[in-house]
N, C-alpha and C positions, 0 to 999 in steps of 0.2 A: 034200796039196798035190801038184798035178801037176808033171810035169817041166819044163814051160814057164815056171812061175812064177820059179824062180831065174834063168833066162836073162833074163826080162822085168825082174826087179828089178835085175839087173846092168846091163841097158840103161838103166834109170832112173838108176842110179848114174853112168853116163857122161853122161847128160843133165844131171845135177846139176853135174858137173865142167865140162862144156863150154858149157852154156847157162844154167842157173838161177843159178849162183854169179856168173859174170861180169856177167850182165844185171841181177841184183839189186844188185850193187855199183855198176854204172853208174846205176841208178835212184836209189840212196841219194846218190851224189855229185851227180847232176843236181838232185835234189830239194833238197839243201842249198843249192846255188847259186840255185835259183829262189826258195826261201824267203828267202834273204838279200837277193835283189833286191827281193822284196816289202816287206821291212822298210825297205830304203833308199829306194825310190821311192814307195811307198805309192800306187800307181795302181790303178785298177779292173782294168786289163789284167793286171798282175802278180798281183793278188789272184785273178783268175779262173784264171790258169795255176797258181798255188799250190794253189788249191782242187782243180783236176783232178788235179794231182800227188799231193796229200794223199789224194784218194779212191782212188788206186792202191795206197797202202800196205796197207790191209786186204786188197785183192785179192791182192797178192803174199804177204802173211802167210798167208792161208788156202790159197793155192796151195802154199806150202812145207809147211803142215800136212798137206795131202792127200798130197803127195809123200812126206813122212816116214811117214805112216800106211801107205802102200803099201810103201815101201822096208823098213820095219822090221816090219810086221805082215802084209803080203800082201793078197790080194784081199778076204778076209773083213773085215779091219780097215778097208779102204777102203770096203767096202760099208756099214759101220756109221758112217761119218763123218757129221758133222752136215750136214743139208741147207743150212744157212746158209753153211757152208764152200764148198759147191758153188756156191751163188748168188754169193758174193763172187768166187770164181774165174771164174765166167762173166761177171761184170761186168768183170773185168780183160780178158777176151777181147774183149768188146764195145768197151771203151775203146780197146784196141789196134787193132782193126779199123777203128773209126771214125776214130782219129787217122791211120791209114795212108790211108784213103780220102780224108779231107779234105786231106791233104798232097799228094795226087795230082791234085786238081781245080785247074785253072789259075787261075780267078778267085780262089779262096780262097788259093792259094799266095801271091799278091802281098799280099793282106791280112794273112795270117798272118806272113809273113816280115818285113813292114814294121812289125809290132807286137810287143809282149811276148808275145802269144799264140803266137808261133812256137815257143816251147819245148814247147807241147803236141804239136807234130808229132814231138818226140823219142820219144813213146810208140810210134812205129812201130818203134823198135828192139826193142820187146817182141814183135814178130811171131814170132821163133823160139821164144818160149815157148809157142806154140800146139802145138808138137810134144810136149812133156811133158804138156800139158793133154789133148791128144787121146789120148795113151798112158794117162792116168789114166781117161778116159772109157771107153776100150775095156776096160780092166781091170775097171772097175765093171760094165760090161755083161756081161762074162764071168762075174763073180762072181754077178750076178743070174741068169744062165742056169744056172750050176752049182747055185745055191740052189733054183731052180724044178725042176731035174731030179731032186732028191733027195726 
């Protein structure tokens, strides 16, 4: 293990404390309320919002698994992580960026805010999670480079 890995893993620990944990809890609470609204109103709009929020759960789960793999096992364990874990984490990135972009488009803002689908724009709060995801992607690339150089 090179000298930079413990520093990088420490930085990941900070990201867990400052970003992953609070935003994961925010997601869980928000999802609970959206799912509750779906049960109460039984409308297509709330069902759509609940479906999008539910699709974020595995994204977050696999993001945490990749984070734990790196934090406790380092780059090599991260390199051996399941490709499906990476795909789910990437889907979370796509959903977050899409929700952020949609919430910034003026005509869509009025439609979203006036409907139950407005909750989907809450996914933009996941934007800071791009930092730990990019950190993991960089660590995976470094692991691949190290594996190819040996």
